[in-house]
N, C-alpha and C positions, 0 to 999 in steps of 0.2 A: 251221646258221644259218637264220635266218628274216628275212624282210623284210616291212615293212608299207607299205601305200599308202592314200591317202585318196580317197574319191569326192566329186565335186562334186555336191551335191544341187540340184535345181531349186527356185527360189523364185518365187512368184507375187505377185499384187497384194494378197492377203489377203482380198479380198471379190469376189463375183461377183453379177451381176444379170441379169434378163431384159431384153434390149434391144428386142425386137420380137416380134410375133406374126403368123402367117399362117394361112390356112385354105383348105380346098377342100371344098365341099359339092356332091355330084352334083346334076344338074338334075332328075332324075326324082323326083317326090314320090309316095309310095305311101301311100294312106289305109288306115285300118282296114277300111273296106268292101272294099277290094281284097284285103286279107289274109284276110278272111272268105270269099273265094271258094276259098281253099285249105284252110281249117280250119273246123270248126263252132264259131263264136264270134260275138260282136257288138261293134260299135263301143263301146257303153256298157260292156260287161264289160272290154274292153281298157283303156279310159280309167280305169275305177275301180280296176283291179288294178295298173296301171303308170303312168298319167298320160300315156301315149303317144297322140297324136292322129294323127301321121303320121311317116314316116321317109323317108330318102333312099336310093335304090339307084343304084349306078353301072351303066353299060351293060356289056355282055359284053366289049367290047374294052378297057375301062379297067382298069388294074392297080393294085395297091398302090403300086408305084413311080410310076406316072403321077400319082396323087393326092398322094403325098408330094412330088413335084417341084413341083406347083402351089402347095402350101402353103409349101414351103421357099423358093421363088422370091419370094413375097410377103414372107416374114419377112426374108430377106437384104436385099431392096431397102429395106424399112422401117428396117432397122438402119443403112442408109447404107453398106453393105459390098458388095464384089464376092465371087463364089464363091471366088476365089483366096485370100481372107483368112480362109476357114474352115479351121480346123486339125483338126477332128474332126467326124464325122457319126454320130449315134446314132439309129437308128430303132426305136421300140417297136412291135411288131406280133406277132400270132399268125396272121395270114392271108396272109402272103407264101407263095405255093405252092411254094417251093423250100426244101429243107433247107439247101442251099448253092448259090450264094454268098448272102451276106446282102443284103437289100434295100438296106441302107445303102451297100454297095460300088457297086451299080448306080446308085443315086441320086447318089453322089459324082461318078461319071463323067458322068452326064447333066447335072449342074449345072455342070461344069467346075471342080470343087473338088479334083481330083487334084493332089497326092498325100495329101490329108487322110486320117487314120485313119478307118476306117468299120466299124461293127459293129451288130448287132441286139440288142435286149433282148426276151426272152420272159417277161413277167411278167403276162400277161393284161391285165385292165382297170387294173392298177396300174402298167403298163409305163411310161407317160409320167412319172409321179412318180419312178420308179426312175431313168430316164434323166436326168431333170433333176438328181437328186442327183449322179449321175456327172459330169455336165457342170459343175456347181458346183465339185466337188472338183478336176476337171481344171484349171479356170481358176485357182482359188485356190492350187493346188499348183505352177502354172507350167508344167504339161505342155502346155497349149493356151491360146491367147489368146481365140479365138472358137470356140464349139461350137454346131453346129446340132443341135437335138433335135426329132424328128418322131414323132408318134403317127399311124399310118396303118393303116386296116383296110378290107378288103373282105370283111366277114363274110357277105355273101350267097352267096359261093362255098362257105361251110361251114354253110349254114342248110338244115335239112330243113323245107320248107314244109308238110309234112303233120304235123309235130310240134306238137301243140297247146300244149306248154309253152314253146316257143322261137320259133315261126314269126313271131310278132308283135314280138319283141324286137329282133332284130339288124338293123344297117344299115351303111352305108358312109360313109367320109369321112376327112379328114386335117387335122391341126393341127400347126403348127410354131412353135418359138421359137428365137431366137439368144441364147445366153448369153455374156456377156463380162465384162471386169474392171469393178470399181466401187470408188469411194473410200470408200463406206459399205456396211454389210451390205445385201444385196438378196435373198438366198435364205437362209432360216433353216435350222437343223439339221433333218435329215430323220429322222423316226421311222418305222421300217419293220420288217417281219418277215414270217413265213409260218407256215402250219400245214399241212404236207404230209400230216398224217394225214387230212385231208379233201379230198385231191386229186381223188377221184372225183366230187365234187359238181359240178364243171364240167370237162368233158373232151370229147375227140373220141369218137365212138361206137366207133371201131375204130382201132387203130394201123395204120401203113402195112404192118407185117409181117403183121398179120392180114388186111389187104386182099389182099396178095400170096398168102398161103396159101389164102384162099378162091378166088381166081382160079385158082390151080394145081389146086385140087381140083374145079374146075368148078362151084362154088357160085355163087349169086347175089351179085354184088358189092355190098357195102354201103358207100356213100360215107362217109368219116369226118367226118360233120357234127357240129356242136357239140350237146351235151346238158347239162342241168343239173338238179340236185335243187332246184327253186325254193324250196320252204319252208325247207329247211336253210340255203341260201345267204341267204335273207331274214333268218332269225333271227340268223345270224352277223353279217351286216352291221349290222342294227339295234342289237344289243346290244354288239358288240365294236369297232365302228369309231368311235363317238363318243369313247370313252376314248382311242383312238389320236390322233384329231384334237385332243383336249384336251392331250395330251402334246406335240404339235407346237406348240400355242399357248404352253404353258409353256416349252418349249425355246427359243422365240423371245424369251422375256422380255416378253411382252405379255399383254393380257387380251382377252376377246371384244369389249369395248367399243372396242378400238383397230382392229378390223377394218373394212375398207371393202367387203369382198365375201367370200362363201363359195362356193367352186367345187368341189363334190364330183363324183366319177364319176357319170355320168348312167345309172344302172342301173334306178332305179325311183323314182317321185315319192314313194311312201309311205316309202321308206328315207330320202330326203332330208328329208322333213318330220319323221321321227322323230329324225334327227341334229340338226336345228335345235333341236328341243325339248330334247333331252338336253344339248346344249351351252349352252343358255340364251342363244341369240343374240338380241340386241336386234332389235326389229321394223325398226329403221332400217338394218340390214345387208342389202344385196341378196343374194339367193341364186340361183345359176345353176339354171335349169330348162329347159335346152336339150333335154332328153329329149322334151318335148312335140312338138317339130318334127323331131328327129333320131333318136329311138330310142336304142338302146344301141350305141355305136360303139367299145366296149372301150377300147383304148389311145388312141384319137383323141378320146374324149369330153371329157376335161379341157381340152386345148388348144382344141378347138372351142368349148366353153362359155366359156372365157376370151376368145377372139376375139369372140364374140357380145356379151359383156357390155361390152367396151371399145368395140366398134363402135356399139352402141346407147346408149352413155352411161350404162349402169347402174352401172358401176364407174369410179372416177376414176384417171387416171394419177398415179402416185406414192403411191396408197393401198396398204394392206396387204390381201392376199388369202390366205385359208386354202385350200390345195389338199389333196385326199385322193383316192387311187385304191385300189380294192380289187376282188378277183375271183379268177380261176382261180389255183390254187396250193395252198391259198388264200394269196394274197399281198396285201400292203398297203403303202402308203407315203404319208406326209403331210409337208407343209412349209408355212411361211408365206413369201410372196414379196412384194416390192415390185412393183406393177403398172407396166409400161412406159408 
């Protein structure tokens, strides 16, 4: 004999949107001139190659979770919520210095959001857009009502200041959004993917296993700082990410003329300019260029740029913004959102 039973599936509101944005920018401003005390370069060369004029570094005592907490607190307050109303916490990061537990679990406790579900996303500079996609699906599916999404990085802990290819790039910071239910579409379909065949183009110099083996052998310990094949990554981003962004626009059922802002990962000003040109963005569409003041903050760069554009009045509340993150993996993700 056999018996059958039925499961009750969760149902959500059908739509989700970003309710609010928060950010944390470290106080210390580091100029190109200061960077050039560590490497042989010039302010002019760094500006021409990357568009970076300065960046922010957190102090030695400030952690990834500390920065995430500051950004998250602002986002939750702006959403008009209390931490106890957060059902899930997702932190996108590659610089939390513990394999486990997740930064999200610690953050959830710090915020007073327990027993919210909590986990980290490791997708490099595309991490925030990956986490945003997860949050949207959680809300739309009814698994959670309010989801906190944070991109937080302390990349200076994993930066080799003697490496001329990366020393001037990386910085610290955190950005956060609260995602909740909506009566109308607020987060478009996500276009995402990866190319693991190019994983070595952005990676740590050594794995932790290699660090342990070197220490056991009495060899000089090499810290697993970040390294990248700059030219290869540049070509990949310039020629392959604009089509991804266009697919996100098409998936949202809009055209470039409907956009109120373009907020790409802040990796390199020349990559941003190339994407603007390939997408055929009208000159009237504001483009995030937070990299000039913040450098490359990996998973934190998109929410930080989003926060700056709203705070400075560059992008209007209720307008449509195209987001795209891309980087280590090589991973990428893009979606169109309604600005909070």
